[in-house]
C-alpha positions, -999 to +999 in steps of 0.1 A: -314-437+453-281-417+449-269-442+425-297-432+401-295-394+406-255-392+400-257-402+365-284-375+357-265-349+377-234-358+357-252-355+324-265-321+332-231-309+342-217-322+308-246-305+288-241-272+306-203-274+300-208-280+263-232-252+260-209-228+278-181-237+254-207-231+225-215-197+238-180-188+244-172-197+207-200-175+196-189-147+216-154-151+203-165-151+167-186-120+175-155-102+187-133-111+156-133-094+123-124-106+088-106-078+070-096-080+033-071-056+014-064-054-023-026-050-021+003-060+004+011-025+016-024-018+027-021-049+049+010-035+063-006-003+072-035-017+091-022-049+105-010-034+138-045-023+145-061-056+145-064-080+175-052-116+176-085-132+167-090-109+136-082-122+102-063-103+075-064-114+039-045-100+010-058-104-026-027-097-045-002-123-036+038-119-034+056-113-067+024-104-087+021-071-101-013-052-097-013-041-133-035-064-151-045-084-122-078-104-121-097-116-093-107-154-091-141-167-077-124-176-044-115-139-040-152-128-046-164-152-021-136-137+003-149-103-003-185-114+005-174-127+038-153-098+049-163-073+075-141-046+061-126-043+027-097-018+021-086-006-014-064+021-029-093+033-049-073+042-080-064+024-113-040+004-094-066-018-080-095-011-102-100-048-107-117-049-073-145-024-080-169-046-102-164-077-076-173-053-048-204-042-066-214-077-071-213-086-034-228-052-025-197-040-004-184-005-001-147-005+006-125+020+027-107+035-004-077+054+002-084+077-026-115+089-007-101+095+028-104+129+042-076+154+031-057+127+013-025+137-005-030+136-043-001+142-067-004+147-105+005+117-127+039+122-145+045+109-180+073+086-190+107+098-200+126+128-186+104+148-162+119+184-162+095+198-186+067+174-180+055+181-144+054+207-116+082+210-094+078+192-060+070+223-040+040+231-066+029+196-064+023+198-026-006+224-029-019+212-064-055+198-065-064+175-093-096+184-113-127+203-104-140+178-078-107+172-060-116+195-032-148+176-026-131+142-026-106+155+000-134+164+023-155+132+018-157+108+047-152+071+043-191+068+046-194+087+014-170+066-007-197+051-029-196+043-065-166+038-086-135+052-067-114+053-098-123+088-108-094+108-120-070+097-148-045+124-140-040+111-103-008+093-095-026+062-080+003+050-059-013+067-028+002+042-003+036+056-009+027+086+011+033+083+048+007+110+053-019+090+035-009+059+053-015+077+087-049+089+073-058+053+067-047+042+101-070+068+118-101+059+096-097+022+100-093+025+137-125+044+137-143+017+118-128-012+140-141+007+171-177+011+156-177-027+149-161-039+182-173-013+208-163-035+236-126-033+222-126+006+217-098+013+244-076-015+232-081-004+194-074+032+204-041+023+222-030+002+191-036+030+168-018+056+191+012+032+195+014+026+157+011+063+148+039+070+172+061+041+158+055+055+122+065+090+133+098+076+147+105+056+115+099+087+094+125+109+114+150+080+111+145+079+073+145+118+068+179+118+085+195+092+064+181+101+030+190+138+035+225+128+025+215+118-009+186+141-018+205+157-047+214+125-065+194+120-098+179+087-105+156+070-129+130+043-123+114+016-144+078+032-139+068+061-118+055+043-087+075+062-061+066+097-066+050+102-031+079+087-014+104+109-035+082+140-028+080+134+010+119+129+014+130+154-012+146+129-035+156+138-071+139+116-095+145+128-131+126+104-152+111+068-157+115+043-186+079+036-189+046+051-179+030+017-178+054-012-169+037-034-193+043-013-224+077-009-241+090+028-243+096+044-277+130+044-293+130+083-289+125+079-251+153+053-248+177+076-266+168+105-244+173+084-212+206+069-225+220+105-234+212+116-198+230+086-184+260+092-207+263+127-197+267+116-161+235+129-148+221+098-136+235+083-104+212+051-103+185+033-122+160+013-103+143-019-116+114-037-100+114-072-090+079-079-104+092-074-138+120-090-157+154-071-160+153-071-196+129-042-194+157-019-186+183-035-207+177-012-237+185+018-216+215+004-196+232-017-220+270-006-223+266+022-198+282+029-164+254+034-141+244+017-108+215-004-106+190-006-078+157-024-071+126-008-057+096-030-048+063-009-046+045-039-030+073-046-005+070-084-007+105-090-021+119-077+012+103-106+032+104-143+027+073-165+029+050-137+041+020-120+021+031-085+033+054-065+055+046-040+081+045-004+068+074+009+089+096-020+078+084-012+041+093+023+043+127+015+058+135-012+032+127+014+004+150+040+021+178+013+024+174+007-014+174+044-023+204+052+000+225+022-012+222+030-048+223+068-047+255+068-024+285+077-045+309+050-051+317+018-073+291+011-101+275-021-092 
């Protein structure tokens, strides 16, 4: 009798065990999110908020410029399967707008966050007569709808987020904007994973504290080179420059894909000859020949700034935002420090 019952009992135990594993798997999947961001710096901003089971995907791969980038079908499928999509919401990642509309997804766009810092786009060439001084830029609103955009919540970020051609679209370069993104994404994660609310809140608080500590360290270091004038390949660093009081005086190109005019090259070369430029910064996403016409035969230090941050890490799709800011500050400090021309 017992011999006939034992196998059935064992079978039931195995079935129950398999069902438990299956149900636990479903529960695990329900508590994990797939988050997709357009560019690497956004991943660096929100990665510390995610749990170990969450997946984070970056559309723009290391070494690739966002200018002129196009999504592949695999990217569109990834957007479709994502629980959260995060974008800059400016011309920098305008290539994500139509694919998101196709899959009926509304991103968390940095450009539409509450109280986001927005600076005016500067033109290529020398800047003294072409843009407001940094103190004025702090308080400037762009366009008649800028105040309304500042007060929009993430839930109202519908439609095309690329709204203002006069906006400097490199919003992630602002520490203030990055912290706003941390707050909003944290709230969204808590709404989607209410069972993990306290853990997400703690991760957000710890991350914001860490960013504040990094900011103080950078401010102390860069205070030593605030007066040193520099040129950039293209104006991707205005928010960083503005936050830390650096002295950018011009850019070679407005669009890094388009060559500067001969007149602009002459103006920039004259400025360097006069000794009014301490350093010229190139970008690793673009060949060095794009700055050759400006620096050829001149004594000026050359530095490198990466607005995506991926050149500062090996074999990783992004670097955490505090490390990104530190890497940028190191590049600025190294090149702007008076000394031997590199």
